[in-house]
C-alpha positions in Angstrom: 1.2 44.5 29.0 -1.2 42.2 30.8 -0.2 39.2 32.8 -1.5 36.8 30.1 0.6 38.6 27.4 3.6 38.5 29.6 3.2 34.8 30.3 2.8 34.2 26.6 6.1 36.1 25.8 8.0 34.2 28.6 6.7 30.9 27.3 7.9 31.7 23.7 11.3 32.8 24.9 11.7 29.7 27.1 10.6 27.4 24.3 13.1 29.0 21.9 15.9 28.8 24.4 15.2 25.2 25.1 15.1 24.3 21.4 18.4 26.1 20.9 20.0 24.4 23.9 18.8 20.9 23.1 19.3 21.1 19.4 17.5 19.0 16.8 16.4 15.5 17.8 17.2 13.0 15.0 14.7 10.2 14.5 15.9 7.0 16.1 17.5 4.5 13.8 14.9 1.9 12.6 15.2 -1.8 13.3 15.7 -4.2 10.4 14.8 -7.9 10.2 17.2 -10.8 10.1 16.6 -11.1 6.3 17.1 -7.4 5.7 20.3 -7.4 7.7 21.6 -10.5 5.9 21.0 -8.7 2.6 22.7 -5.5 3.7 25.7 -7.4 4.9 25.9 -9.9 2.1 25.5 -12.7 4.5 23.0 -15.5 5.2 20.1 -15.3 7.6 21.6 -18.3 9.5 24.8 -16.4 10.1 22.8 -13.4 11.4 20.9 -15.7 13.8 24.2 -17.3 14.9 25.6 -13.8 15.6 22.5 -13.0 17.7 23.3 -16.2 19.8 26.9 -15.0 20.2 25.9 -11.6 21.6 25.2 -9.4 18.6 22.9 -6.6 19.8 19.3 -7.3 18.9 15.8 -7.4 20.3 13.5 -10.5 20.2 10.1 -10.2 18.5 8.0 -13.2 19.4 9.6 -16.6 19.9 12.0 -16.8 16.9 12.3 -13.4 15.4 15.0 -10.7 15.9 15.3 -7.1 15.0 18.6 -5.3 14.7 20.0 -1.7 14.3 22.6 -1.7 11.6 24.9 0.7 13.4 24.9 -1.5 16.5 25.7 -4.6 14.5 28.5 -2.9 12.6 30.0 -1.7 15.9 29.7 -5.2 17.4 31.4 -6.7 14.4 34.2 -4.2 14.5 34.8 -5.0 18.2 35.3 -8.7 17.6 
């Protein structure tokens, strides 16, 4: 076996071991808009904006827009 072939085998073995060790990487949860979150939670957009002012997890997009991850909002609501 040549050195190049040996390096290739070692690379494949290490890649497989790392993949098995780290497991699958789920896609991150997408962000939703204020309007989308209000619809999902059967609430008003004003209520969602008020929650953001009260500390509900969100990110700001521009001056007046927010984005939310539903799971973070649900956890925040349950902790209140």
